[in-house]
C-alpha positions in Angstrom: 0.0 0.0 0.0 1.0 3.6 -0.5 1.7 5.4 2.8 -0.4 8.4 3.8 1.4 11.6 4.6 -1.1 12.7 7.3 -3.1 11.6 10.2 -6.6 10.1 10.2 -8.6 12.4 12.4 -12.3 13.1 12.5 -13.0 10.9 9.5 -10.4 12.4 7.1 -6.7 12.3 6.4 -5.2 15.7 7.4 -1.6 17.0 7.4 0.5 16.5 10.5 1.2 19.6 12.6 5.0 19.2 12.1 7.3 18.0 9.4 9.2 15.2 11.1 8.8 11.8 9.6 9.5 8.1 10.4 11.3 5.9 7.9 9.7 2.4 7.5 12.3 -0.2 6.9 11.9 -3.7 5.5 13.8 -5.9 8.0 14.5 -8.6 5.4 16.7 -6.3 3.2 17.1 -3.2 5.4 15.7 -0.9 2.7 13.4 2.0 3.4 10.0 1.3 1.9 8.0 4.3 3.1 7.9 7.3 5.3 5.0 8.4 7.6 4.6 11.5 9.7 6.0 11.6 13.2 3.1 13.2 15.1 3.4 15.1 18.3 1.3 16.6 21.1 -0.6 18.9 18.7 -1.7 16.0 16.5 -2.7 13.9 19.6 -4.7 16.9 21.0 -6.6 17.2 17.7 -7.4 13.5 17.6 -8.5 13.4 21.3 -10.7 16.4 20.7 -12.3 14.7 17.7 -12.9 11.6 19.8 -14.5 13.5 22.6 -16.8 15.3 20.2 -17.9 12.0 18.7 -18.3 10.2 22.0 -21.9 11.2 23.0 -23.5 10.1 19.7 -21.5 6.9 19.5 -22.1 6.0 23.1 -25.8 6.5 22.6 -25.8 4.3 19.4 -27.8 1.1 19.9 -25.6 -2.0 20.4 -27.0 -3.6 17.3 -25.8 -0.7 15.2 -22.3 -0.8 16.8 -22.3 -4.5 16.0 -23.2 -3.8 12.4 -20.3 -1.4 12.1 -17.9 -3.9 13.5 -19.2 -6.6 11.2 -18.7 -4.3 8.3 -15.2 -3.7 9.4 -14.6 -7.4 9.6 -15.9 -7.7 6.0 -13.5 -5.1 4.8 -10.6 -6.9 6.5 -11.6 -10.1 4.8 -11.8 -8.3 1.4 -8.3 -6.8 1.9 -6.7 -9.9 3.6 -4.0 -10.3 0.9 -3.1 -6.6 1.1 -2.9 -6.8 4.9 -0.6 -9.9 4.7 1.7 -8.2 2.1 1.9 -5.1 4.2 2.8 -6.9 7.4 5.4 -8.9 5.6 7.0 -5.8 4.1 7.3 -3.8 7.3 7.6 -6.6 9.9 9.4 -9.3 7.9 7.1 -12.2 8.7 7.0 -14.9 5.9 4.0 -14.3 3.7 2.2 -17.6 4.6 2.5 -16.7 8.3 1.2 -13.2 7.6 -1.8 -14.6 5.7 -2.7 -17.1 8.4 -1.9 -15.2 11.6 -1.4 -11.5 11.0 -4.4 -11.2 8.7 -6.5 -14.2 9.7 -6.6 -13.8 13.5 -7.7 -10.2 13.5 -10.6 -11.2 11.3 -11.7 -13.8 13.8 -11.4 -11.3 16.7 -13.4 -8.6 14.8 -16.1 -11.2 14.1 -16.2 -12.2 17.8 -16.8 -8.6 18.8 -19.5 -8.1 16.2 -21.3 -10.9 17.9 -20.6 -9.8 21.4 -21.7 -6.2 20.7 -25.1 -7.6 19.7 -25.5 -10.1 22.6 -23.7 -8.5 25.6 -25.9 -7.8 28.6 -25.3 -4.0 28.9 -28.2 -3.9 31.4 -29.3 -6.3 34.2 -31.6 -6.4 37.2 -30.0 -7.0 40.6 -32.6 -7.0 43.3 -34.2 -3.6 43.4 -31.5 -2.2 41.2 -30.9 -1.8 37.5 -27.2 -2.1 36.6 -25.9 -0.5 33.4 -22.6 -1.1 31.7 -21.6 2.1 30.1 -18.6 3.1 27.9 -15.7 4.4 29.8 -15.2 7.2 27.3 -12.2 8.1 25.1 -9.6 5.3 24.8 -5.9 6.0 24.1 -4.7 2.8 22.4 -0.9 2.3 22.1 0.0 -0.9 20.2 3.2 -2.8 19.5 4.9 -3.9 16.3 5.0 -7.7 16.8 1.4 -8.4 15.9 0.5 -5.0 14.4 -3.1 -5.7 13.2 -4.1 -8.2 15.8 -3.2 -5.8 18.7 -5.0 -3.0 17.0 -8.2 -5.0 16.5 -8.0 -6.5 20.0 -8.3 -3.0 21.4 -10.4 -1.1 18.9 -13.1 -3.7 18.3 -14.1 -4.1 22.0 -13.8 -0.3 22.5 -16.2 0.2 19.5 -18.5 -2.5 20.9 -18.6 -0.8 24.3 -19.5 2.6 22.8 -16.1 4.2 23.3 -14.2 6.4 20.9 -10.6 5.8 20.2 -7.2 7.4 19.4 -4.7 4.9 18.2 -0.9 5.4 18.4 0.7 2.4 16.6 4.3 1.2 16.8 6.6 3.3 14.7 8.1 0.1 13.0 4.7 -1.0 11.6 2.6 2.1 10.8 1.6 1.0 7.4 -0.6 -1.7 8.8 -2.3 0.9 11.1 -2.9 3.2 8.1 -4.5 0.3 6.2 -6.7 -0.4 9.2 -7.8 3.3 9.3 -8.8 2.9 5.6 -10.8 -0.1 6.6 -12.6 1.7 9.4 -13.5 4.5 7.0 -14.8 2.0 4.4 -16.8 0.2 7.0 -18.8 3.4 7.7 -17.7 4.1 11.3 -18.7 7.6 12.0 -16.2 10.5 11.9 -14.2 11.0 15.1 -15.1 7.6 16.6 -11.7 6.2 15.4 -8.6 8.4 15.0 -5.0 7.5 14.1 -1.8 9.4 15.0 1.5 7.9 13.9 4.6 8.9 15.9 7.3 7.9 18.3 6.4 6.4 21.7 8.2 9.0 23.9 6.5 11.8 22.0 3.1 10.9 20.6 2.6 7.9 22.9 3.5 9.9 26.0 1.2 12.8 24.9 -1.6 10.4 24.5 -1.1 8.7 27.8 -1.0 12.1 29.6 -3.8 13.8 27.8 -6.6 14.9 30.2 -9.2 14.1 27.6 -8.3 10.3 27.6 -10.3 8.2 30.0 -8.5 4.9 29.6 -5.1 4.0 28.3 -4.7 0.5 26.8 -1.1 -0.3 26.2 0.7 -3.4 24.9 4.5 -3.5 25.1 7.4 -3.8 27.4 7.0 -4.0 31.2 9.4 -1.0 31.6 7.2 1.3 29.5 4.1 -0.2 31.0 5.3 0.9 34.5 5.6 4.5 33.2 2.2 4.5 31.6 0.7 3.0 34.8 2.3 5.7 36.9 1.0 8.4 34.6 -2.5 7.0 34.6 -2.4 6.6 38.4 -1.5 10.2 38.9 -4.5 11.2 36.9 -6.8 8.5 38.5 -7.2 7.2 34.9 -8.2 3.7 33.9 -5.4 1.6 32.4 -5.1 -1.8 30.8 -1.6 -3.2 30.3 -0.5 -6.3 28.4 3.2 -6.6 29.1 6.1 -9.0 28.9 6.3 -12.8 29.4 8.7 -15.6 30.1 6.3 -18.5 29.7 7.0 -22.1 30.8 6.3 -25.1 28.7 6.1 -27.9 31.3 6.4 -31.4 29.9 5.3 -33.9 32.6 6.8 -37.5 32.4 3.6 -39.0 31.1 3.4 -36.7 28.1 4.0 -37.6 24.5 7.6 -36.2 24.6 8.2 -35.9 20.9 5.0 -34.0 20.2 5.4 -31.7 23.2 8.9 -30.8 22.3 8.1 -30.4 18.6 5.1 -28.1 19.2 7.0 -26.3 21.9 9.8 -25.4 19.5 7.3 -24.4 16.8 5.6 -22.1 19.3 8.8 -20.1 19.9 9.8 -20.0 16.3 6.5 -18.5 15.1 6.9 -14.8 14.3 10.6 -15.2 14.7 10.1 -15.5 18.5 8.7 -12.1 18.7 5.7 -13.2 20.7 5.1 -12.1 24.4 3.3 -15.4 25.2 5.9 -17.7 23.6 6.9 -20.8 25.6 10.5 -19.9 25.8 11.4 -22.0 28.8 11.0 -25.8 28.2 10.9 -27.7 31.5 11.7 -31.4 31.2 12.0 -34.2 33.8 15.6 -35.2 34.3 14.9 -38.8 33.2 13.8 -37.5 29.7 16.1 -34.4 29.5 18.8 -35.7 27.1 16.2 -37.1 24.7 14.3 -33.8 24.8 17.5 -31.8 24.0 18.1 -34.0 20.9 14.5 -33.6 19.8 14.6 -29.8 20.3 17.8 -29.4 18.3 16.3 -31.5 15.5 13.1 -29.5 15.5 14.9 -26.1 15.4 17.1 -27.2 12.5 13.9 -27.4 10.4 13.3 -23.7 10.8 16.6 -22.5 9.5 15.2 -20.9 6.4 11.5 -20.8 7.4 11.5 -17.9 9.8 11.7 -14.2 9.0 14.0 -11.5 10.3 13.7 -9.6 13.6 11.9 -6.3 13.2 14.9 -3.9 13.4 18.6 -3.5 14.0 18.1 -2.8 17.7 16.1 -5.9 18.2 18.6 -7.9 16.2 21.5 -6.8 18.4 19.5 -7.3 21.5 18.7 -11.0 20.7 22.2 -11.8 19.6 23.4 -10.2 22.9 21.2 -12.5 24.9 22.5 -15.5 23.1 26.1 -14.5 23.8 25.2 -14.0 27.4 23.7 -17.4 27.6 26.9 -19.0 26.4 29.0 -16.8 28.8 26.9 -18.0 31.7 27.4 -21.6 30.9 24.4 -22.7 28.9 25.2 -25.1 26.1 24.3 -24.3 22.5 22.7 -27.3 20.7 21.3 -25.3 17.8 21.9 -21.9 16.3 24.0 -19.2 17.9 24.7 -15.5 17.8 26.3 -15.4 14.4 24.1 -13.8 11.7 23.0 -16.5 9.2 22.8 -13.9 6.3 24.7 -10.9 5.2 21.6 -8.8 4.8 18.6 -8.5 6.9 18.0 -8.8 10.7 18.1 -12.6 10.8 18.9 -14.7 13.8 19.3 -18.5 13.6 16.7 -20.7 15.4 18.6 -21.3 18.7 18.3 -23.9 21.4 20.1 -23.9 24.7 20.6 -26.9 27.0 21.9 -27.0 30.5 20.1 -23.8 31.4 19.6 -23.2 35.1 16.6 -21.1 36.4 18.7 -18.2 37.6 20.4 -17.6 34.2 19.6 -14.4 32.4 18.2 -16.2 29.5 15.8 -18.1 31.8 14.6 -14.9 33.6 14.4 -12.1 31.0 12.3 -11.8 27.9 14.5 -12.3 24.8 11.9 -11.8 22.1 13.6 -13.9 19.6 13.8 -17.5 18.3 15.5 -18.8 21.4 14.4 -21.9 23.5 15.9 -22.7 26.8 15.7 -26.3 28.1 15.6 -26.6 31.9 15.6 -29.9 33.8 13.5 -30.6 36.9 13.5 -33.3 39.5 9.8 -33.7 40.4 6.5 -31.7 40.0 7.1 -29.4 42.9 10.5 -28.6 41.4 8.9 -27.9 38.0 6.3 -25.7 39.6 8.9 -23.7 41.5 10.8 -23.1 38.3 7.7 -22.3 36.2 6.6 -19.7 38.8 10.1 -18.4 39.4 10.1 -15.3 37.2 8.5 -11.8 37.6 6.2 -12.7 34.7 3.0 -14.7 34.4 1.5 -14.2 31.0 1.0 -17.7 29.5 2.3 -21.2 29.5 1.7 -24.8 28.5 1.4 -28.2 30.3 1.7 -31.6 28.6 0.6 -34.9 30.2 -0.7 -38.3 29.2 -3.8 -37.6 31.3 -5.5 -34.3 30.7 -6.7 -34.2 34.3 -3.1 -34.4 35.5 -2.2 -31.5 33.3 -5.1 -29.4 34.6 -4.1 -30.0 38.2 -0.6 -28.7 37.5 -1.8 -25.8 35.3 -4.1 -24.6 38.1 -1.0 -24.1 40.3 0.8 -22.0 37.8 1.0 -18.2 38.4 0.0 -17.3 34.9 -3.0 -15.9 33.0 -3.4 -18.5 30.3 -2.3 -22.1 29.9 -2.6 -24.4 26.9 -3.2 -28.0 27.8 -1.6 -30.6 25.5 -1.4 -28.1 22.7 -4.8 -26.5 23.1 -6.0 -24.4 20.2 -6.3 -20.6 20.1 -9.7 -19.3 21.3 -10.6 -15.7 20.3 -13.2 -15.7 23.1 -10.9 -16.7 25.9 -9.5 -13.9 28.1 -5.8 -13.1 27.5 -3.6 -11.3 30.0 -1.1 -11.8 32.8 -0.4 -12.2 36.4 2.4 -10.3 38.2 4.5 -8.0 36.0 2.8 -9.3 32.8 0.1 -6.7 33.1 -3.2 -5.5 34.3 -6.6 -6.4 32.7 -7.6 -8.8 30.0 -8.1 -8.8 26.2 -10.4 -10.8 24.0 -13.9 -12.1 24.5 -16.4 -10.7 27.0 -13.6 -10.1 29.6 -11.8 -7.8 27.0 -15.1 -6.0 26.4 -15.5 -5.4 30.1 -12.2 -3.4 30.2 -13.9 -0.6 28.2 -17.0 -0.4 30.3 -17.9 1.2 33.6 -20.8 0.4 35.9 -23.7 2.5 37.1 -26.5 1.3 39.3 -30.0 2.7 39.8 -32.0 1.8 42.9 -35.9 1.6 42.8 
């Protein structure tokens, strides 16, 4: 797609207040493919004012009409699915088949789920002698990351629309073209002017201005825990609602009764998807000591199959960061059984699929989020030891448990300090709440729980 040279505000593309721009780089060949405006506080203010002006009418719109607009948006995304996939591949570097199936396909599922929820959700209920109303929280400031650029936008915008909120979106500076394409889709779907607004820009400038703006009632942020702390502090000072989906260091716990080959194979595939740039990736593989050597061999074999099947990392900074973590793992005594820090290609921000063995729980690579195609295998002695290791980080976003008996896996999963656990390779469910414990965030996305984040409660007594 051709980049817009302005912001989408109040139903139209308009010039940015300043002249600064952001270069969009294809991470596969390091070439600049487009430039978009770098918005600032003035652009954010214009967008928030448009959202506030549109709020009363949109909040008063019947849920069935809001559902119809979301359904129309989903239909536009379906019609433009190939363009979406090509755009994500160009600016993120994901292989085209992955972009088609995940980056374009999943947001369509999520949008469809909110079209249904908007029409069926109980925005009003009787409780004794009271009537309780679920009302829109107001203007939403949505700040989204680059790793799943369209999914993260839809996971915030769709429930906000369903709730009757208006939105100002500040997307990641690495993937603004996908956000501009989404704005086009919103316009084509007939969403009223001012209900959705887009400001491209840098996080410390446009993102901060959005989080601090007194006209924003809720800030929904997905990104690093470090930035999430700052946004949480800003929102707290203003007594402003906040939803934070932050980092993860998820454990993939393989109990002795599990199908080891399948658990290891699926576990490696889970980390290699999106080049490891997934906050919920199962980057720590926990294996009983009696099966550990076999699991290491299986993991190395599985990783070798991804050598030319994964895309690059998103930018030079991320490329250097991931390679630095791999070097640190080696320096701290972990054993490389696949991959390594050496760049596999002369051009592009590629990192080899990497597997570490002999990782101990206190190592940096077992504690910090790497955000790359790196799997760490950790041995455990018994289930209590496995649980101690699984829960032994500051994060609690996702995880997996494998066992021959599903009930056995469920018992273990219920003891994990994490927001979502897949049992024996459970499938993605767009209606299931997603979000973390501990420093992985505050609040939930997807399904009715995600919709509730954008609602506030009023009760009338009779």
